[in-house]
N, C-alpha and C positions, 0 to 999 in steps of 0.2 A: 040484321043489326038492330039493337036497341037503341032509342033514342030517347032521353030522358030530358025533360023541360028544365029550364033553369028555375033553380028554389034558392032564393035568397036565404042564407041561413044565421049569421051572424055579423055584426058589424065588425070592420077589421080592428076597430079600436078595443072590443072585447076579446077578439082572437089575440091580439098582442098583449092584453093582460094576462090570459090563461098562460101564455107561453113563457111570460115573465115570472109567474107566482109558483116558485116550486113547492108551496105548502098547502095548494088548494085540491091536490089529487094524492092518491096513492095508485101508483103505478103498477102494473101486473106485468110479469115475465111473460111474452107471447107464446112460451114452449115452443117455439119453432127455431130459424136462425139465430143463433147468440149475439147480443147485442143491441135487442129492442126491447122497450118496457112499454106498455100502453095503458091508456083509460079511454074508455069511449065515453065521452061527456054528453053525447046524445047520439043515440042511434038512429040512422037515416031509415025512412021506409021508400025510397025509390029505387032504381036500378041499381043492381050489385056491379061493383067495379071489375072488370076482366081484363086479362092482359091483351094488349094491343088496343083497348080502347081508348079514345082520347079525353082525358080527364080535364075539367076546370075546377080550380079549386081557389078557396082563400087561404092565407096562411101567414104565419110569422113564425120566426125562428129566433132563438136565443142560446147564448153558449149557457150551458148548466153551471149556477153560480152567478152569473150576470142578470141584470135586469133589463138593459135595452136590447130590443132585438137587432141581431146583424143583419136582417133581411126580412121584408113582409110584401105581399103583393095580394090583390085581389083580380080574379079572373084568370089567373095563370093557367095555362093550357099545356099538357105535356102527354106524350104517349106513355101509357103505364107499359112497364117491361121493357122499354125501348132503349134504357141507357143515357135519356136525356137529363136524368136529375142522380143524385146520389143513391147508391144501391138502397139504403137505410128509408131513404124516402118512398121508393115503388114499394118497398114491402110493407111501409106504414100504410099506403091506400090498398095494396091487394091484398093483404094479410098473410099469415105465415102461422102455422100450430094453431093453437087455439084461439090466436086473434083472427077474427073473421074478416072478409074483404068489406072494405066500406060500403055503404049505400049512399046514393044521393039524398042530401039532407043531413047526412052524420057529421058530428063533429069528433075528432079523437086528437088527444094530447100524446106524443111518442117521445121518449128519449133514444137517443141513436148514439150506440158507441163508436168512437173514431173509425174503427175498421171498416164500418158501413157508410162512413161519411167522408170527409177530408183527411183523415189518418195523420200522418207526420209532416204532411206538406202544409196543413192550415189553409185558409183560402183568404183572398184578398189582402194579401202582405205587399208593403212596399217592395220595390226592387230590391233594397239591401237586406230583406229578410226580416224586418222589424215592423212592428205595429201591424198586425193580422187582424182582418174584422174577426176572422175564426182564428184562434190559435192552434198550433199544432197540438195533435191528439186531443182536441177537447171533444168533450160529449154534448151533443146537441139535443134542444128541446124545442120541438115543433106541435104547433095546433094547427090541425088542418080541417078544413071545412071543405067537403064534396059537394058542389053545388051543379054539376052537370056531367053526363058522360055520353060520349057517341060512339 
């Protein structure tokens, strides 16, 4: 088992700014699973993320076309490839096609198509189906900083 020590990468404020600004990066098609585009803002130099690792990340997510993040967190932990997050989020960290797995210290911006995110149901909707934090069929943009893996 590889243990990577915590490395602070970016402030959550800067991560939110990248997640909201659609004009600051040109995203590349991953060449793997359809529905993911990405740009590595900073390549990490630490341990590489592998399936079944416990990842710790800082992230912010926006709906493409909106500026206010619908979600953000520091020190968020989840098991890679374990279905604890939307499929596109796992792929964003683990890599796919020409998008390499993230390494500790890396920062990546991804756009995830609805079929790899919340799909037609959306997320955070009121019981009557109105006012969703993530509308149905929304394309999501996440800025992810990988800070630790175990």
